[in-house]
NUDREN-301198 format. One line per 5 residues: number of its first residue (from 1); their letters; for each residue y, z, x of N, C-alpha, C. Coordinates in Angstrom, 1 decimal, padded with zeros to 4 digits. Each point is the difference from the previous one (the first is absolute). Example, Ala and Ser with C-alpha at 12.3 -4.5 7.8 and 13.67 -1.06 7.14 Angstrom:
<recs>
1> AS> -005.7:007.8:013.2:001.2:000.0:-000.9:001.2:000.0:000.9  001.1:-000.7:-000.4:001.1:000.0:000.9:001.1:000.8:-000.8
</recs>
This chain:
<recs>
1> MSDEN> -036.4:016.4:-033.5:001.3:-000.2:-000.7:000.4:-001.3:000.0  000.3:-000.6:-001.0:000.3:-001.5:-000.1:001.6:000.0:000.2  000.5:-001.4:000.2:001.4:-000.2:000.2:000.7:000.2:-001.2  -000.7:000.0:-001.1:000.9:000.1:-001.3:000.4:001.3:-000.2  -000.5:001.1:000.6:000.4:001.3:-000.2:001.1:000.4:001.0
6> IPSKK> 000.4:-000.8:001.0:001.0:000.3:001.0:001.4:-000.4:-000.6  000.8:000.9:-000.2:001.3:-000.4:-000.5:000.8:-000.9:000.9  000.6:-001.1:-000.5:000.7:-000.9:000.7:001.5:000.6:000.4  000.4:-000.4:001.2:001.3:000.4:000.4:001.0:-001.0:-000.6  001.1:000.4:-000.5:001.1:-000.9:-000.3:000.8:-000.3:001.1
11> VLIPG> 000.2:-001.2:000.2:000.7:-000.6:001.2:001.4:-000.5:-000.5  001.0:000.5:000.5:001.5:-000.4:-000.5:000.1:-001.4:000.4  -000.1:-000.5:001.2:000.2:-001.2:000.5:-001.4:-000.6:000.6  -000.6:-001.1:-000.6:-001.2:-000.6:000.6:000.2:-000.4:001.5  -001.1:000.3:000.5:-000.1:-000.4:001.5:000.4:-001.5:000.4
16> RWVER> -000.4:-000.9:-000.9:000.4:-001.4:000.3:001.5:-000.2:-000.1  000.7:000.7:-000.8:001.4:-000.1:-000.2:000.7:000.6:001.3  -000.5:001.0:000.5:000.5:000.6:001.2:-000.1:-001.0:001.1  -001.3:-000.5:000.1:-000.3:-001.0:001.1:001.0:-001.3:-000.1  000.2:-000.3:-001.2:000.9:-001.3:000.0:001.5:000.4:000.3
21> IEEVF> 000.5:001.2:-000.5:001.3:000.4:000.4:000.2:000.2:001.4  -001.2:000.6:000.7:000.1:000.1:001.4:000.1:-001.4:000.8  -000.8:-000.9:-000.6:000.0:-001.5:000.6:001.4:-000.6:-000.1  000.6:000.2:-001.2:001.4:-000.5:-000.2:000.9:000.6:001.0  -000.1:001.4:000.2:001.0:000.8:000.9:-000.3:-000.7:001.5
26> HIVLG> -001.2:-000.2:000.3:-000.2:-000.4:001.4:000.5:-001.5:000.2  -000.2:-000.8:-001.1:000.6:-001.5:000.2:001.6:000.2:000.1  000.6:000.8:-000.9:001.4:000.2:000.0:000.5:000.5:001.3  -000.7:001.1:000.6:000.3:000.6:001.2:-000.1:-001.0:001.2  -001.0:-000.7:000.0:-000.3:-001.1:001.0:001.2:-001.1:-000.1
31> FCLLV> 000.3:-000.4:-001.1:001.1:-000.9:-000.1:001.3:000.5:000.5  000.3:001.2:-000.4:001.3:000.8:000.5:000.0:000.1:001.5  -001.2:000.3:000.6:000.1:000.1:001.5:000.1:-001.3:000.7  -000.6:-001.0:-000.7:000.2:-001.4:000.6:001.4:-000.5:-000.1  000.8:000.3:-001.2:001.4:-000.3:-000.1:000.9:000.9:001.0
36> IACVA> -000.4:001.2:000.1:000.8:000.8:001.0:-000.2:-000.5:001.4  -001.2:-000.4:000.4:-000.3:-000.5:001.2:000.9:-001.4:000.4  000.1:-000.8:-001.1:000.8:-001.2:000.0:001.5:000.2:000.2  000.4:000.9:-000.8:001.5:000.5:000.1:000.2:000.6:001.3  -000.8:000.8:000.6:000.2:000.7:001.2:-000.1:-001.1:001.2
41> LYFSI> -000.7:-001.0:-000.1:-000.1:-001.1:000.9:001.3:-000.8:000.0  000.6:-000.3:-001.2:001.2:-000.7:-000.1:001.1:000.8:000.6  000.1:001.3:-000.2:001.1:000.8:000.4:-000.1:000.1:001.6  -001.4:000.2:000.4:-000.1:000.1:001.4:000.3:-001.2:000.9  -000.2:-001.2:-000.6:000.4:-001.2:000.7:001.6:-000.1:000.0
46> NRALE> 000.6:000.3:-001.2:001.5:000.0:000.1:000.6:001.0:000.9  -000.6:001.3:000.1:000.5:000.9:001.0:-000.2:-000.4:001.4  -001.2:-000.6:000.2:-000.3:-000.5:001.5:001.1:-001.0:000.4  000.4:-000.9:-001.0:000.8:-001.1:000.4:001.4:000.5:000.1  000.4:001.0:-000.7:001.4:000.5:-000.1:000.3:001.1:001.0
51> TSPFF> -001.1:000.6:000.6:000.1:001.1:001.0:000.6:-000.7:001.3  001.0:000.8:000.5:000.7:-000.4:001.2:000.0:001.1:000.9  -000.4:000.0:001.2:-000.8:-001.1:000.7:-001.5:000.0:-000.6  -000.5:-001.3:000.1:-001.3:-000.1:-000.4:-001.0:000.7:001.0  000.3:-000.2:001.3:-000.8:000.7:000.9:000.8:001.1:000.6
56> PTGMI> -000.5:001.2:000.0:-001.2:000.5:-000.5:-000.1:000.6:-001.5  001.1:000.2:-000.4:000.2:000.8:-001.3:-000.6:-000.8:-001.1  000.3:-001.2:-000.2:-000.5:-000.9:-001.0:-001.6:000.0:000.0  -000.4:-000.2:001.2:-001.5:-000.2:000.2:-000.7:001.3:-000.4  000.6:001.1:000.5:-000.7:001.3:-000.3:000.0:000.2:-001.5
61> QAIND> 001.1:-000.2:-000.6:000.1:000.1:-001.6:-001.0:-001.0:-000.7  -000.2:-001.1:000.7:-000.8:-001.0:-000.7:-001.4:000.5:000.1  -000.5:000.5:001.2:-001.4:000.4:000.1:-000.2:001.3:-000.9  001.1:000.9:-000.1:-000.2:001.2:-000.9:-000.2:-000.5:-001.4  000.7:-001.1:-000.5:-000.1:-000.5:-001.3:-001.2:-000.7:-000.3
66> ILFII> -000.5:-000.8:001.1:-001.3:-000.6:-000.2:-001.2:001.0:-000.2  000.1:001.1:000.8:-001.0:001.0:000.0:000.1:000.7:-001.5  001.1:000.2:-000.5:000.2:000.6:-001.3:-000.7:-000.9:-001.1  000.2:-001.4:000.1:-000.5:-000.8:-000.9:-001.6:-000.1:000.2  -000.5:000.1:001.2:-001.5:000.1:000.2:-000.5:001.3:-000.7
71> IILEI> 000.7:001.0:000.1:-000.4:001.3:-000.8:-000.1:-000.3:-001.4  001.0:-000.7:-000.6:000.1:-000.3:-001.3:-001.4:-000.8:-000.4  -000.2:-001.0:000.8:-001.1:-001.0:-000.3:-001.3:000.8:000.1  -000.1:000.9:000.9:-001.3:000.9:000.2:-000.2:000.8:-001.3  001.1:000.6:-000.4:-000.1:000.7:-001.3:-000.3:-001.0:-001.1
76> LRTVV> 000.4:-001.1:-000.2:-000.4:-001.1:-000.9:-001.5:-000.2:000.2  -000.4:-000.2:001.3:-001.5:-000.2:000.1:-000.8:001.1:-000.5  000.6:001.3:000.2:-000.9:001.1:-000.4:000.0:000.1:-001.6  001.1:-000.4:-000.7:000.0:000.0:-001.4:-000.9:-001.1:-000.5  000.0:-001.3:000.7:-000.9:-001.0:-000.5:-001.5:000.4:000.3
81> ARYTD> -000.2:000.6:001.1:-001.4:000.5:000.2:-000.5:001.0:-001.0  001.0:000.8:-000.4:-000.3:001.2:-001.1:-000.5:-000.8:-001.3  000.9:-001.1:-000.3:-000.2:-000.6:-001.3:-001.4:-000.7:000.1  -000.2:-000.7:001.1:-001.3:-000.9:000.1:-001.2:000.9:000.2  000.1:001.0:001.0:-001.2:000.7:000.3:-000.1:001.3:-000.8
86> GVFQL> 001.1:000.5:-000.5:-000.2:001.2:-000.9:000.3:001.3:000.9  000.3:-000.2:001.2:000.0:001.2:000.9:001.2:-000.2:001.0  000.7:001.2:000.5:000.9:-000.2:000.9:-000.7:000.0:001.4  000.4:-000.9:000.8:-000.6:-000.1:001.2:000.8:000.8:001.2  -000.8:001.0:000.7:000.6:000.9:000.9:000.6:-000.8:001.2
91> QNFLT> -000.6:-001.0:000.4:000.4:-000.8:001.2:001.4:-000.7:-000.3  000.2:-000.4:-001.2:001.4:-000.6:-000.3:001.1:001.0:000.1  -000.3:001.3:-000.5:001.1:001.1:000.2:000.2:000.3:001.5  -001.1:000.0:000.8:000.1:000.4:001.4:000.8:-001.1:000.8  -000.3:-001.3:-000.4:000.7:-001.0:000.6:001.6:000.1:-000.4
96> IGVIA> 000.2:000.3:-001.2:001.5:000.2:-000.3:000.6:000.9:000.7  -000.7:001.2:000.4:000.5:001.1:000.7:000.2:-000.4:001.4  -000.9:-000.8:000.6:000.2:-000.5:001.3:001.3:-000.8:000.2  000.1:-000.9:-000.9:001.1:-000.9:000.0:001.3:000.8:-000.2  000.0:001.0:-000.9:001.2:000.7:-000.1:000.4:000.8:001.2
101> AVRHI> -001.1:000.5:000.6:000.3:000.9:001.3:000.4:-000.8:001.1  -000.4:-001.3:000.2:000.4:-000.9:000.9:001.4:-000.4:-000.1  000.3:-000.2:-001.4:001.4:-000.4:-000.4:000.9:001.0:000.4  -000.4:001.3:-000.2:000.9:001.1:000.4:000.1:000.0:001.5  -001.0:-000.1:000.7:000.1:000.0:001.4:000.9:-001.0:000.6
106> LTVGA> -000.1:-001.3:-000.6:000.9:-001.0:000.5:001.5:000.3:-000.4  000.2:000.6:-001.2:001.3:000.3:-000.4:000.6:001.2:000.9  -000.7:001.1:000.4:000.4:001.0:000.8:000.3:-000.7:001.5  -001.0:-000.7:000.4:000.1:-000.5:001.4:001.3:-000.9:000.1  000.2:-000.9:-001.1:001.2:-000.7:000.1:001.2:000.7:000.0
111> SLTLA> 000.1:001.1:-000.8:001.1:000.9:-000.1:000.3:000.6:001.4  -001.1:000.3:000.7:000.2:000.6:001.3:000.4:-000.9:000.9  -000.3:-001.3:000.1:000.4:-001.0:000.9:001.4:-000.4:-000.3  000.3:-000.2:-001.2:001.5:-000.5:-000.5:001.0:001.0:000.0  -000.3:001.2:-000.3:001.0:001.1:000.0:000.6:000.3:001.2
116> DGKSQ> 001.3:-000.1:000.1:000.6:000.6:001.2:000.7:001.5:-000.3  -000.1:000.9:001.0:000.6:001.2:-000.2:-000.8:000.9:-001.0  -001.3:000.0:000.0:-000.8:000.9:-000.8:000.0:001.4:000.7  000.1:001.0:-000.7:000.0:001.4:000.5:-001.4:000.3:000.5  -000.2:001.0:000.7:-001.3:000.3:000.5:-000.9:000.5:-001.1
121> VDFDR> 000.6:000.7:-001.0:-000.7:000.5:-001.2:-000.6:-001.2:-000.9  000.9:-001.1:000.0:-000.5:-001.1:-000.8:-001.0:-000.8:000.7  000.1:000.0:001.3:-001.0:-000.8:000.9:-001.3:000.8:-000.1  000.0:001.3:000.1:-001.2:000.8:000.0:-000.7:-000.2:-001.4  000.8:000.0:-001.1:-000.5:-000.1:-001.3:-000.7:-001.4:-000.2
126> AVIEL> 000.6:-001.0:000.5:-000.5:-001.4:000.0:-001.3:000.0:000.8  -000.1:000.6:001.1:-001.2:000.0:000.9:-001.1:000.7:-000.9  000.4:001.1:-000.6:-001.2:000.7:-000.8:-000.4:-000.8:-001.1  001.0:-000.7:-000.6:-000.5:-000.9:-001.2:-000.9:-001.2:000.5  000.3:-000.5:001.1:-000.9:-001.1:000.6:-001.4:000.6:000.2
131> GVSAG> 000.0:001.2:000.7:-001.4:000.6:000.2:-000.7:000.4:-001.2  000.7:000.5:-001.1:-000.7:000.3:-001.1:-000.5:-001.3:-000.7  000.8:-000.9:-000.1:-000.4:-001.3:-000.6:-001.1:-000.7:000.7  000.0:000.0:001.4:-001.0:-000.5:000.8:-001.4:000.7:-000.3  000.1:001.5:-000.2:-001.2:000.7:-000.4:-000.5:-000.4:-001.2
136> IVVAL> 001.0:-000.3:-001.1:-000.4:-000.4:-001.3:-000.8:-001.4:000.1  000.5:-000.9:000.8:-000.7:-001.3:000.1:-001.4:000.2:000.7  000.0:000.8:001.0:-001.4:000.2:000.5:-001.0:000.6:-000.9  000.5:001.0:-000.8:-000.9:000.7:-001.0:-000.4:-001.0:-001.1  001.0:-000.7:-000.5:-000.3:-001.1:-001.1:-000.9:-001.0:000.6
141> VFAIF> 000.1:-000.5:001.1:-000.9:-001.1:000.6:-001.4:000.7:000.2  -000.1:001.2:000.4:-001.3:000.8:000.1:-000.7:000.1:-001.4  000.9:000.3:-001.0:-000.5:000.1:-001.4:-000.5:-001.4:-000.4  000.6:-001.1:000.4:-000.4:-001.3:-000.4:-001.3:-000.2:000.6  -000.1:000.3:001.2:-001.3:-000.1:000.8:-001.1:000.8:-000.6
146> LSKAS> 000.3:001.2:-000.5:-001.0:000.9:-000.6:-000.5:-000.7:-001.3  001.0:-000.4:-000.7:-000.3:-000.6:-001.4:-000.9:-001.2:000.2  000.4:-001.0:001.0:-000.9:-001.1:000.1:-001.3:000.3:000.5  -000.1:001.0:000.9:-001.4:000.5:000.5:-000.8:000.5:-001.1  000.7:000.8:-000.9:-000.9:000.7:-001.1:-000.4:-001.0:-001.0
151> NSLPR> 000.8:-001.1:-000.2:-000.3:-001.0:-000.9:-001.1:-000.9:000.5  -000.2:-000.2:001.3:-001.0:-000.8:000.6:-001.3:000.8:000.2  000.0:001.3:000.1:-001.1:000.8:000.2:-001.2:-000.2:-001.0  000.4:000.2:-001.3:-001.1:-000.3:-001.1:-000.6:-001.3:000.1  000.8:-001.0:000.4:-000.6:-001.4:000.0:-001.0:000.0:001.1
156> KANKK> 000.3:000.5:001.2:-000.9:-000.1:001.1:-001.3:000.9:-000.3  000.1:001.1:-000.7:-001.1:000.8:-000.3:-000.9:-000.7:-001.0  000.5:-000.8:-000.9:-000.7:-000.7:-001.0:-000.9:-001.2:000.6  000.6:-000.5:001.1:-000.6:-001.2:000.7:-001.3:000.3:000.7  000.0:001.3:000.5:-001.3:000.4:000.8:-001.1:000.2:-000.7
</recs>
């Protein structure tokens, strides 16, 4: 059977157009994430300078804000990697998860340290949140380890 007898499928939108549109979206999204990170940095610096007392409240807020900006930049890195490599990278998402969980641990820990007069129920809830977040960090770090180990296995096997 020759190719001439196979009916051709009509494509509503050519694949090249879809790829170009996707490229434009990635560029726009990356630019938006960069702008958001810059605006977040500006407001974080202002908030840190205006928070009274700076120690410990302003410092804790500044660390929280910085970790939030790092999360935004990691998402930007993931978008850029998707644009350049054509695939989403698992390790970037796992890293974002670790940073977010550590940020939550710091926030809850700071609220436990700074808050006076917490009820026993609130204290217990905060300790459970700390435990769950710590478990999430351990699980995500283990997932990063497994991901890196699985990426290096084929290379080692090919070298032998």
